[in-house]
DODOFI-605204 format. One record per residue (C-alpha): residue in three letters; y, z, x. Coordinates in steps of 0.5 Angstrom, whole numbers, padded with zeros to 4 digits, always signed. Layout:
alaYZX...
This chain:
met+0062-0024-0058his+0069-0020-0058ile+0069-0014-0054gly+0074-0008-0052gly+0079-0005-0057his+0085-0011-0055met+0080-0016-0053arg+0080-0020-0059thr+0089-0074-0036val+0086-0076-0030leu+0087-0071-0025lys+0092-0067-0029leu+0086-0064-0032val+0084-0061-0025ile+0090-0059-0021pro+0094-0054-0025trp+0088-0049-0024ile+0088-0051-0016cys+0096-0049-0016leu+0094-0041-0016ala+0092-0038-0010phe+0089-0031-0010ile+0093-0026-0008ser+0092-0023-0002ser+0093-0016+0002ala+0090-0015+0008cys+0090-0009+0013gly+0092-0007+0020gly+0096-0011+0025ser+0103-0010+0022asn+0109-0006+0023arg+0114-0007+0018thr+0116-0006+0011val+0120-0010+0007asn+0122-0005+0001glu+0130-0004+0002val+0132-0002-0004pro+0129+0003-0009thr+0129+0001-0016asp+0126+0004-0022ser+0122-0002-0023thr+0114-0001-0023ala+0113-0009-0021ser+0109-0006-0014ser+0105+0000-0018thr+0098+0000-0018thr+0093+0004-0021ser+0087+0007-0017ser+0080+0004-0021glu+0076+0000-0021asp+0112-0080-0002ser+0108-0083+0002gly+0112-0079+0007gln+0119-0080+0004ser+0123-0074+0002glu+0125-0076-0006glu+0130-0071-0006thr+0135-0067-0002val+0138-0061-0003ser+0144-0059+0001glu+0149-0056-0002gln+0154-0051+0001pro+0158-0047-0004glu+0164-0043-0001thr+0161-0036+0002gln+0162-0030-0003glu+0167-0025+0000glu+0164-0019+0002glu+0164-0013-0003thr+0166-0006+0000ala+0163+0000-0003gly+0166+0007-0003asp+0173+0006-0005asn+0177+0012-0007glu+0179+0013-0014thr+0185+0017-0013glu+0190+0018-0007pro+0189+0024-0003glu+0194+0029-0003thr+0196+0028+0005glu+0195+0021+0007pro+0195+0020+0014glu+0199+0015+0017thr+0193+0010+0019gln+0187+0011+0015glu+0182+0006+0015glu+0175+0007+0012glu+0169+0003+0015thr+0165+0000+0009glu+0158-0003+0009pro+0158-0009+0005ala+0154-0009-0002tyr+0149-0015-0002glu+0145-0017-0008thr+0138-0015-0009phe+0132-0019-0012gly+0127-0015-0015asp+0127-0009-0010ile+0129-0012-0004thr+0136-0014-0001trp+0137-0021-0001pro+0136-0024+0006cys+0142-0029+0005asn+0148-0027+0007pro+0154-0029+0012gly+0154-0029+0019asp+0156-0032+0026val+0149-0034+0029ser+0150-0040+0033gly+0146-0045+0037ser+0141-0051+0036thr+0135-0046+0038ala+0130-0051+0035gln+0128-0058+0031gly+0132-0058+0025val+0137-0052+0027thr+0144-0053+0028asp+0150-0048+0029asp+0151-0048+0021ser+0144-0051+0018ile+0137-0051+0018leu+0133-0056+0015ile+0127-0055+0011gly+0122-0059+0007gly+0119-0057+0001gly+0114-0061-0003asp+0109-0063-0009asp+0105-0068-0013arg+0110-0070-0018gly+0110-0078-0017phe+0102-0078-0017val+0101-0084-0023gly+0095-0080-0027ala+0099-0074-0028leu+0107-0075-0027gly+0111-0069-0026leu+0105-0066-0022asn+0107-0059-0020ile+0114-0060-0020thr+0116-0053-0022gln+0115-0051-0015thr+0120-0056-0012asp+0124-0053-0019thr+0124-0047-0016leu+0126-0049-0009lys+0132-0052-0010ala+0134-0046-0015phe+0133-0041-0009val+0136-0045-0004glu+0142-0046-0008lys+0142-0038-0009cys+0141-0037-0002asn+0147-0041+0001ser+0152-0038-0005leu+0150-0032-0002gly+0152-0034+0005gly+0146-0038+0008ile+0141-0035+0013asn+0146-0031+0018gly+0151-0036+0016arg+0147-0042+0017gln+0147-0046+0010ile+0140-0049+0008glu+0139-0056+0007val+0132-0058+0004glu+0128-0065+0003leu+0123-0065-0003tyr+0117-0069-0001asp+0112-0073-0006ala+0105-0072-0003lys+0103-0077-0010leu+0096-0073-0009phe+0093-0077-0003glu+0099-0079+0001val+0100-0071+0004ser+0099-0074+0012ala+0104-0079+0010val+0109-0073+0008trp+0107-0069+0014leu+0108-0075+0019asp+0115-0075+0016ala+0117-0068+0016cys+0114-0067+0024pro+0119-0070+0027arg+0125-0067+0023met+0124-0061+0019phe+0125-0054+0022met+0119-0052+0018met+0116-0053+0011val+0117-0048+0006gly+0114-0046-0001glu+0110-0053-0001gly+0103-0054-0004phe+0099-0060-0005ala+0093-0061-0009val+0089-0065-0004asp+0092-0061+0003gly+0086-0063+0007phe+0088-0070+0007gly+0094-0068+0011glu+0092-0062+0015glu+0090-0066+0021ser+0097-0069+0021arg+0101-0062+0021val+0096-0058+0026gln+0096-0064+0031cys+0104-0065+0031glu+0105-0057+0031leu+0109-0056+0025ala+0109-0049+0022his+0110-0048+0014ile+0109-0042+0010pro+0106-0045+0003ser+0106-0043-0004trp+0098-0044-0003thr+0093-0048-0001val+0087-0051-0003ser+0082-0053+0002ala+0078-0049+0008ala+0082-0052+0013ala+0089-0051+0010ala+0087-0044+0008his+0086-0042+0015gly+0090-0046+0018pro+0094-0045+0025leu+0102-0044+0025met+0101-0042+0018ile+0103-0035+0014gln+0101-0035+0007pro+0104-0030+0002val+0099-0031-0003pro+0092-0033+0001asn+0087-0037-0002pro+0082-0036+0004ser+0075-0040+0003asp+0071-0034+0005arg+0074-0028+0002ile+0075-0026-0006pro+0077-0020-0010leu+0072-0018-0015ser+0077-0014-0020met+0075-0019-0026ala+0068-0019-0024his+0068-0011-0024trp+0072-0011-0031val+0067-0016-0034ala+0061-0012-0031glu+0064-0006-0035asn+0066-0008-0041cys+0060-0013-0042pro+0054-0011-0038asp+0050-0016-0042cys+0054-0021-0039val+0051-0019-0032glu+0045-0022-0033ser+0046-0027-0037ser+0052-0032-0033ala+0054-0039-0032thr+0059-0043-0029met+0062-0050-0031phe+0066-0053-0026gly+0069-0060-0025asn+0066-0065-0020phe+0072-0065-0016gly+0073-0062-0009ala+0077-0056-0010thr+0074-0053-0017ile+0066-0054-0013glu+0069-0049-0007thr+0072-0045-0012lys+0065-0044-0016asp+0062-0043-0010lys+0066-0037-0008val+0064-0034-0015leu+0056-0036-0013ala+0057-0033-0006ser+0061-0026-0008tyr+0059-0025-0016pro+0051-0023-0014ser+0053-0017-0010leu+0055-0014-0017gly+0048-0016-0020phe+0051-0022-0023glu+0045-0027-0025phe+0048-0034-0026asp+0043-0038-0030val+0046-0044-0031asn+0051-0048-0027leu+0054-0054-0030glu+0058-0060-0027tyr+0063-0063-0032asn+0067-0070-0031ile+0074-0068-0029asn+0077-0074-0032gly+0074-0071-0039glu+0067-0072-0042asp+0066-0076-0049asp+0061-0071-0051trp+0061-0063-0049thr+0055-0062-0054pro+0050-0062-0048phe+0054-0057-0044val+0054-0052-0050leu+0047-0053-0052ala+0045-0052-0045leu+0049-0045-0045lys+0046-0044-0052asp+0039-0045-0050ala+0040-0040-0044gly+0042-0035-0048ala+0049-0034-0043lys+0054-0029-0045his+0059-0030-0040val+0061-0037-0037tyr+0066-0037-0031phe+0070-0044-0033thr+0074-0047-0027gly+0078-0053-0028ala+0084-0054-0033cys+0086-0051-0039leu+0088-0058-0042pro+0084-0062-0045asn+0078-0061-0042tyr+0077-0053-0044gln+0080-0054-0050ala+0075-0059-0052phe+0069-0055-0049arg+0071-0049-0053ala+0072-0053-0059thr+0065-0056-0059ala+0063-0049-0058ala+0066-0047-0064val+0062-0053-0068asn+0056-0050-0065asn+0057-0043-0066phe+0056-0041-0059gln+0059-0035-0057ala+0061-0032-0051ile+0066-0029-0047tyr+0070-0034-0042thr+0073-0031-0035thr+0078-0036-0032asp+0083-0036-0026ala+0090-0035-0026asn+0092-0043-0027phe+0090-0042-0035tyr+0096-0037-0035glu+0101-0043-0038asn+0105-0044-0044ala+0102-0051-0045cys+0095-0047-0046lys+0097-0042-0051asn+0101-0046-0055ala+0095-0050-0056asn+0091-0044-0058ser+0095-0043-0065asp+0088-0044-0068gly+0085-0039-0064val+0079-0044-0061met+0080-0041-0055asn+0080-0034-0056asn+0076-0029-0052thr+0079-0033-0046phe+0080-0028-0040val+0085-0030-0035arg+0085-0026-0027ser+0092-0026-0024ser+0095-0023-0019phe+0102-0023-0022val+0106-0020-0027pro+0107-0024-0033phe+0113-0026-0036glu+0112-0022-0042glu+0114-0016-0038arg+0121-0018-0035asp+0124-0012-0038tyr+0119-0007-0034val+0119-0011-0027lys+0126-0013-0024ala+0123-0018-0020val+0121-0022-0026asp+0127-0022-0030asp+0131-0024-0024tyr+0127-0030-0022leu+0127-0032-0030asn+0135-0031-0029ile+0136-0035-0023met+0131-0041-0026glu+0135-0040-0033thr+0142-0041-0030ala+0139-0047-0025gly+0136-0050-0031gly+0129-0051-0028glu+0122-0050-0031val+0119-0043-0030ala+0112-0043-0029leu+0107-0038-0025leu+0107-0043-0020gly+0115-0042-0019met+0114-0035-0018gln+0109-0037-0012thr+0114-0041-0009thr+0119-0036-0010ser+0115-0031-0006ala+0114-0036-0001phe+0121-0037+0000met+0123-0030+0000leu+0118-0029+0005trp+0121-0034+0010ala+0128-0033+0009thr+0127-0025+0010ala+0123-0027+0017ala+0128-0032+0018lys+0134-0027+0018ala+0131-0022+0022cys+0130-0027+0028gly+0137-0027+0028ser+0140-0032+0034asn+0133-0033+0036leu+0131-0038+0030thr+0125-0041+0032arg+0119-0043+0029gln+0115-0038+0032cys+0119-0032+0032val+0119-0034+0024leu+0111-0033+0024asp+0111-0027+0028glu+0117-0024+0023ala+0113-0025+0017ala+0106-0023+0020ala+0110-0016+0022ile+0111-0015+0015ser+0106-0010+0013glu+0107-0010+0005trp+0110-0016+0002thr+0110-0017-0006gly+0115-0022-0006gly+0120-0016-0009gly+0115-0014-0014leu+0113-0020-0017his+0105-0019-0014val+0100-0014-0011pro+0102-0012-0005ser+0100-0016+0001asp+0100-0017+0008pro+0102-0024+0010gly+0099-0023+0017val+0092-0022+0015asn+0089-0028+0011glu+0085-0023+0006pro+0086-0022-0001pro+0087-0015-0004pro+0082-0012-0008cys+0087-0012-0014gly+0089-0016-0020leu+0090-0015-0027val+0087-0018-0034leu+0090-0022-0038glu+0087-0024-0046leu+0089-0031-0049val+0090-0029-0056asp+0092-0035-0061asp+0099-0037-0058thr+0100-0031-0053tyr+0097-0027-0047glu+0096-0020-0048arg+0095-0015-0043ile+0088-0012-0042phe+0087-0009-0035pro+0090-0004-0033tyr+0095-0003-0040glu+0101-0001-0037pro+0106-0006-0036gly+0108-0008-0029thr+0102-0005-0026phe+0096-0007-0022ala+0089-0004-0021cys+0086-0004-0014asp+0080-0001-0012glu+0077-0002-0005ser+0070-0003-0007trp+0073-0010-0010ala+0074-0013-0003ala+0069-0019-0002ser+0067-0023+0004phe+0061-0029+0005thr+0060-0035+0008thr+0060-0041+0005glu+0059-0049+0007trp+0067-0050+0006ser+0069-0044+0011glu+0063-0046+0016ala+0066-0053+0016ala+0073-0050+0018gln+0070-0048+0024leu+0074-0041+0024asp+0075-0038+0030glu+0074-0030+0031asn+0081-0029+0028arg+0079-0033+0022val+0084-0039+0024ser+0081-0046+0023gln+0080-0050+0029lys+0077-0056+0026phe+0083-0060+0028val+0086-0056+0034thr+0086-0060+0040glu+0086-0058+0047
């Protein structure tokens, strides 16, 4: 089945999908917008529509502060020059996307909080790169954090304070040890993401360490206190942009859908969110198949079950390689055709490069970030890629999420000035009513843990990704009717208060 004119191992198998949190926007409770520099970029435009606790690395580079440039210099001398003429000028600061870099010289001082001195700020980042089942897991986010810390320091730091960063390795299951090491030393954690974050949330909450993560997984972490997430993935909300797109382009799919999900907590939770929300649009899920996240010896029984049920649409949650690829190859052998919808983790070089034979065609990817292919249209994407190319780090969608988290933290920290405390940073971040990471993703309200009703759809076609909806590069489609709220066993277990903040690990 091919619709539309344009449409045509171990735990390494699961984690890449987890990394992509669902972008959120929200409403109310905010009073400041960060959009300081006008730009011709269309990055934020929308169309109405439908280590065991030990840090592995330390970045503490303190390059000499760049000299401030001056603007407004006269190219010609006036006929009559006063004896003394001094023109006050504003420094010309560099931009990232459509915002001014929040990093520049300053003269703040004082040990205002743990990890803060007169001239430095100590933050932590982290990933799961040391997990033996998938060495290098999610290292792209720490590659990104290092590169952006170095860039920020080269511009003068945060009001003159240089940033020092320690990069933790949770090795998948040692998240609690990470927090126990970070708690007595770090000012905050920034741009981190741990695949099994639920294992460490109790430690973080009880030591009251604030953070601005790139993404979260467990319901408790996604609703955790002392946390602002620029790309929220709450347990009780989901944008229905993909569901609406499927319903419009494949009406028969609504009455004959299925899910496939790995036997892993995060994939199960994501599947449950789909099953809790899609039926509001009339979707009927006839079959829900759980597969072994470590791989299946034979995918034929899954294919036959879908075929017998007459499924025309399959929502697949997990990893592209190797499980999804193996499943699709088996589907082709058995002549089973359907459309397949996935989450943004399927937007990755490894996945498209593995599809040179086209066996995974008819795969549609929901995303809230501008794809790399549109760097010529969106300055923020080009800026991110240029910084990473200069630093020599690997680029990934996960890296753009880390970029948004770091820039949000830096923007809030700068606004705190001499009053640099954790609470001030959280308050300033929450006060930003519209945040796009400079134009990287759909507009969100960081102070409200709700995803915006926006998105875009990409199609995997051979070894490329093609924008399917909306068609204009650099844009997103948004519609208030795409907002969905619900309750699942996961959100109930998180013990949310009236503000949807988890009280599961909060003590009196």
